[in-house]
ZADO-1210 file (C-alpha; in nm, 4 decimals, padded with zeros to 6 digits):
<atoms>
<atom x="11.6523" y="20.0097" z="14.3138" code="MET" pos="1"/>
<atom x="11.6504" y="19.9716" z="14.6591" code="SER" pos="2"/>
<atom x="11.7536" y="19.6870" z="14.9508" code="SER" pos="3"/>
<atom x="11.3978" y="19.6362" z="14.9889" code="SER" pos="4"/>
<atom x="11.2118" y="19.3076" z="14.8447" code="ALA" pos="5"/>
<atom x="10.9395" y="19.3757" z="14.5934" code="PRO" pos="6"/>
<atom x="10.6338" y="19.1541" z="14.6793" code="SER" pos="7"/>
<atom x="10.3921" y="18.9788" z="14.4222" code="HIS" pos="8"/>
<atom x="10.0069" y="19.0318" z="14.5069" code="HIS" pos="9"/>
<atom x="09.7914" y="18.8446" z="14.1717" code="GLY" pos="10"/>
<atom x="09.5507" y="19.1588" z="14.0108" code="GLY" pos="11"/>
<atom x="09.7366" y="19.4412" z="14.3224" code="SER" pos="12"/>
<atom x="09.7735" y="19.7755" z="14.2661" code="LEU" pos="13"/>
<atom x="10.0664" y="19.9491" z="14.2885" code="SER" pos="14"/>
<atom x="10.2288" y="20.2818" z="14.2460" code="LEU" pos="15"/>
<atom x="10.5970" y="20.3849" z="14.1174" code="LEU" pos="16"/>
<atom x="10.7578" y="20.7858" z="14.1477" code="TYR" pos="17"/>
<atom x="11.0016" y="20.8377" z="13.8743" code="PHE" pos="18"/>
<atom x="11.1495" y="21.1587" z="13.8049" code="VAL" pos="19"/>
<atom x="11.3427" y="21.2048" z="13.5113" code="MET" pos="20"/>
<atom x="11.4798" y="21.5509" z="13.3767" code="ILE" pos="21"/>
<atom x="11.7097" y="21.4437" z="13.0647" code="SER" pos="22"/>
<atom x="11.6408" y="21.3814" z="12.6741" code="ASP" pos="23"/>
<atom x="11.9666" y="21.1671" z="12.6567" code="GLU" pos="24"/>
<atom x="11.8209" y="20.9160" z="12.7795" code="PHE" pos="25"/>
<atom x="11.5014" y="20.9324" z="12.5799" code="VAL" pos="26"/>
<atom x="11.3948" y="20.6035" z="12.4148" code="ASP" pos="27"/>
<atom x="11.2481" y="20.5917" z="12.0528" code="ALA" pos="28"/>
<atom x="11.0462" y="20.3747" z="12.0438" code="ASN" pos="29"/>
<atom x="10.8346" y="20.5634" z="12.2356" code="TRP" pos="30"/>
<atom x="10.7486" y="20.8221" z="12.0458" code="ASP" pos="31"/>
<atom x="10.4212" y="20.9897" z="12.1556" code="ASP" pos="32"/>
<atom x="10.4745" y="21.3030" z="12.2493" code="LYS" pos="33"/>
<atom x="10.1464" y="21.3038" z="12.4822" code="SER" pos="34"/>
<atom x="10.3402" y="21.0525" z="12.7350" code="PHE" pos="35"/>
<atom x="10.5651" y="21.3419" z="12.7751" code="HIS" pos="36"/>
<atom x="10.3782" y="21.6806" z="12.7275" code="HIS" pos="37"/>
<atom x="10.1058" y="21.8088" z="12.9202" code="TYR" pos="38"/>
<atom x="09.7657" y="21.7271" z="12.7779" code="THR" pos="39"/>
<atom x="09.4847" y="21.8251" z="12.9906" code="ASN" pos="40"/>
<atom x="09.4322" y="22.1569" z="12.9776" code="GLY" pos="41"/>
<atom x="09.4770" y="22.5199" z="12.8253" code="ARG" pos="42"/>
<atom x="09.6438" y="22.8450" z="12.8883" code="TRP" pos="43"/>
<atom x="09.5578" y="23.1961" z="12.8102" code="LEU" pos="44"/>
<atom x="09.8334" y="23.3435" z="12.9033" code="PHE" pos="45"/>
<atom x="10.1902" y="23.2800" z="12.8435" code="ASN" pos="46"/>
<atom x="10.0974" y="22.9204" z="12.7061" code="GLU" pos="47"/>
<atom x="10.4397" y="22.7919" z="12.5969" code="SER" pos="48"/>
<atom x="10.5949" y="22.8460" z="12.8754" code="LYS" pos="49"/>
<atom x="10.3470" y="22.7309" z="13.1421" code="GLN" pos="50"/>
<atom x="10.3823" y="22.3764" z="12.8591" code="LEU" pos="51"/>
<atom x="10.7466" y="22.3743" z="12.9047" code="ALA" pos="52"/>
<atom x="10.7065" y="22.3696" z="13.2860" code="ALA" pos="53"/>
<atom x="10.5101" y="22.0460" z="13.2195" code="ARG" pos="54"/>
<atom x="10.7051" y="21.8919" z="12.9672" code="SER" pos="55"/>
<atom x="10.9616" y="21.6254" z="13.1096" code="VAL" pos="56"/>
<atom x="11.1405" y="21.3637" z="12.8821" code="MET" pos="57"/>
<atom x="11.2215" y="21.0216" z="13.0614" code="PHE" pos="58"/>
<atom x="11.3262" y="20.7364" z="12.9468" code="ASN" pos="59"/>
<atom x="10.9635" y="20.5044" z="12.9347" code="MET" pos="60"/>
<atom x="11.1196" y="20.1818" z="12.8763" code="THR" pos="61"/>
<atom x="11.3201" y="20.2181" z="13.1662" code="GLU" pos="62"/>
<atom x="11.0037" y="20.3138" z="13.3669" code="LEU" pos="63"/>
<atom x="10.8281" y="20.0114" z="13.2344" code="ILE" pos="64"/>
<atom x="11.0978" y="19.7667" z="13.2936" code="ARG" pos="65"/>
<atom x="11.1514" y="19.9220" z="13.6796" code="THR" pos="66"/>
<atom x="10.7533" y="19.9005" z="13.6963" code="ALA" pos="67"/>
<atom x="10.7984" y="19.5300" z="13.6224" code="ALA" pos="68"/>
<atom x="11.0896" y="19.4606" z="13.8344" code="ALA" pos="69"/>
<atom x="10.9204" y="19.6286" z="14.1322" code="SER" pos="70"/>
<atom x="10.6564" y="19.3517" z="14.1062" code="GLN" pos="71"/>
<atom x="10.9121" y="19.0904" z="14.0405" code="GLY" pos="72"/>
<atom x="10.8955" y="19.0429" z="13.6742" code="CYS" pos="73"/>
<atom x="11.0651" y="19.1305" z="13.3547" code="ASP" pos="74"/>
<atom x="10.9942" y="19.3759" z="13.0797" code="ILE" pos="75"/>
<atom x="10.8723" y="19.0804" z="12.9121" code="SER" pos="76"/>
<atom x="10.5779" y="19.0722" z="13.1676" code="SER" pos="77"/>
<atom x="10.4409" y="19.4208" z="12.9953" code="TYR" pos="78"/>
<atom x="10.1104" y="19.4372" z="12.8184" code="ILE" pos="79"/>
<atom x="10.0250" y="19.7592" z="12.8521" code="ASN" pos="80"/>
<atom x="10.0346" y="20.1365" z="12.9107" code="VAL" pos="81"/>
<atom x="09.8261" y="20.3873" z="12.9280" code="GLN" pos="82"/>
<atom x="09.8768" y="20.7556" z="13.0526" code="LYS" pos="83"/>
<atom x="09.5993" y="20.8434" z="13.3210" code="LEU" pos="84"/>
<atom x="09.4773" y="21.1965" z="13.3712" code="PRO" pos="85"/>
<atom x="09.7270" y="21.4217" z="13.4583" code="GLU" pos="86"/>
<atom x="09.7878" y="21.6985" z="13.7235" code="GLY" pos="87"/>
<atom x="09.9943" y="21.9983" z="13.6945" code="SER" pos="88"/>
<atom x="10.2496" y="21.8328" z="13.9026" code="PHE" pos="89"/>
<atom x="10.2493" y="21.4909" z="13.7682" code="ASN" pos="90"/>
<atom x="10.2491" y="21.2470" z="13.4234" code="LYS" pos="91"/>
<atom x="10.0333" y="20.9373" z="13.6089" code="ALA" pos="92"/>
<atom x="10.0836" y="20.6025" z="13.3584" code="PHE" pos="93"/>
<atom x="09.9162" y="20.2978" z="13.4212" code="LEU" pos="94"/>
<atom x="10.1454" y="19.9271" z="13.3527" code="ILE" pos="95"/>
<atom x="09.9793" y="19.6428" z="13.2955" code="ILE" pos="96"/>
<atom x="10.1511" y="19.3002" z="13.3230" code="LEU" pos="97"/>
<atom x="10.0838" y="18.9620" z="13.2086" code="ARG" pos="98"/>
<atom x="09.9935" y="18.8616" z="13.4760" code="ASP" pos="99"/>
<atom x="09.7207" y="19.0826" z="13.5965" code="GLY" pos="100"/>
<atom x="09.9378" y="19.3008" z="13.8306" code="GLN" pos="101"/>
<atom x="09.8931" y="19.7177" z="13.7522" code="GLN" pos="102"/>
<atom x="10.1196" y="19.9200" z="13.8359" code="VAL" pos="103"/>
<atom x="10.0867" y="20.3199" z="13.8962" code="ILE" pos="104"/>
<atom x="10.3534" y="20.5549" z="13.7675" code="ALA" pos="105"/>
<atom x="10.4111" y="20.9300" z="13.8573" code="LYS" pos="106"/>
<atom x="10.6290" y="21.1272" z="13.7080" code="VAL" pos="107"/>
<atom x="10.6732" y="21.4981" z="13.8489" code="PRO" pos="108"/>
<atom x="10.6916" y="21.7793" z="13.5974" code="ASN" pos="109"/>
<atom x="10.9673" y="22.0215" z="13.6048" code="PRO" pos="110"/>
<atom x="10.7257" y="22.2896" z="13.7586" code="ASN" pos="111"/>
<atom x="10.6877" y="22.0487" z="14.1029" code="ALA" pos="112"/>
<atom x="11.0889" y="22.1411" z="14.2459" code="GLY" pos="113"/>
<atom x="11.3540" y="21.9311" z="14.2472" code="LEU" pos="114"/>
<atom x="11.3229" y="21.6037" z="14.1499" code="PRO" pos="115"/>
<atom x="11.5416" y="21.4341" z="14.4471" code="PHE" pos="116"/>
<atom x="11.3246" y="21.6469" z="14.6721" code="TYR" pos="117"/>
<atom x="11.0231" y="21.5889" z="14.5501" code="THR" pos="118"/>
<atom x="11.0820" y="21.2505" z="14.4856" code="THR" pos="119"/>
<atom x="11.1495" y="21.1498" z="14.8746" code="ALA" pos="120"/>
<atom x="10.8983" y="21.4108" z="15.0054" code="SER" pos="121"/>
<atom x="10.5945" y="21.2264" z="14.8212" code="GLU" pos="122"/>
<atom x="10.8368" y="20.8559" z="15.0252" code="VAL" pos="123"/>
<atom x="10.8039" y="21.0122" z="15.3273" code="ALA" pos="124"/>
<atom x="10.4624" y="21.1437" z="15.3018" code="THR" pos="125"/>
<atom x="10.3249" y="20.7728" z="15.1643" code="MET" pos="126"/>
<atom x="10.4785" y="20.6462" z="15.4537" code="ASP" pos="127"/>
<atom x="10.1516" y="20.7391" z="15.6231" code="PHE" pos="128"/>
<atom x="09.9693" y="20.5715" z="15.3689" code="VAL" pos="129"/>
<atom x="10.0674" y="20.2337" z="15.3017" code="GLY" pos="130"/>
<atom x="10.4253" y="20.0404" z="15.2691" code="THR" pos="131"/>
<atom x="10.6378" y="20.1242" z="14.9737" code="GLU" pos="132"/>
<atom x="10.7994" y="19.8212" z="14.7643" code="TYR" pos="133"/>
<atom x="11.0769" y="19.9874" z="14.7625" code="SER" pos="134"/>
<atom x="11.2469" y="20.3220" z="14.7043" code="TRP" pos="135"/>
<atom x="11.5693" y="20.5375" z="14.5508" code="SER" pos="136"/>
<atom x="11.6351" y="20.8584" z="14.5365" code="ALA" pos="137"/>
<atom x="11.9999" y="20.8391" z="14.3864" code="ASN" pos="138"/>
<atom x="12.0315" y="20.8527" z="13.9877" code="THR" pos="139"/>
<atom x="12.3498" y="20.5995" z="13.9895" code="GLU" pos="140"/>
<atom x="12.0997" y="20.3420" z="13.8765" code="ASN" pos="141"/>
<atom x="11.8787" y="20.4060" z="13.6525" code="MET" pos="142"/>
<atom x="11.9435" y="20.7406" z="13.6231" code="CYS" pos="143"/>
<atom x="11.5939" y="20.8565" z="13.7864" code="LEU" pos="144"/>
<atom x="11.4866" y="20.7971" z="14.1425" code="GLU" pos="145"/>
<atom x="11.1879" y="20.6138" z="14.1850" code="CYS" pos="146"/>
<atom x="10.9503" y="20.4783" z="14.4436" code="MET" pos="147"/>
<atom x="10.7302" y="20.1713" z="14.3696" code="SER" pos="148"/>
<atom x="10.3677" y="20.1055" z="14.6093" code="ARG" pos="149"/>
</atoms>
């Protein structure tokens, strides 16, 4: 994912940003539609258009694998994933690992803007808040842009 090495922090909370806008990478093992679709509200006008702008297909298995790897673990360290309350522009997930580490993964919705730029912008903005474990705005390795905190 990146040249920087992940660090271990028992019980720590880390932040990952992922972008995936292609349904060809959807893993059939993750069929909870709420993971991919907006579930936080309704619209009185153009609801189907609003919902479509906030639905994104991504590979949940790869998201979990990358979250675990960002903490120096493999996917077998994964215990649970929960969808957190989402905003208009991102989906957020809490990924819990066996050793107590917790990773927050955010997946930008299509209405957030171009995936490369929204991810790179988040990385630059978060640089003022803390340090990334790693980040990539390149889709060559995992077919998604991401950042881990």
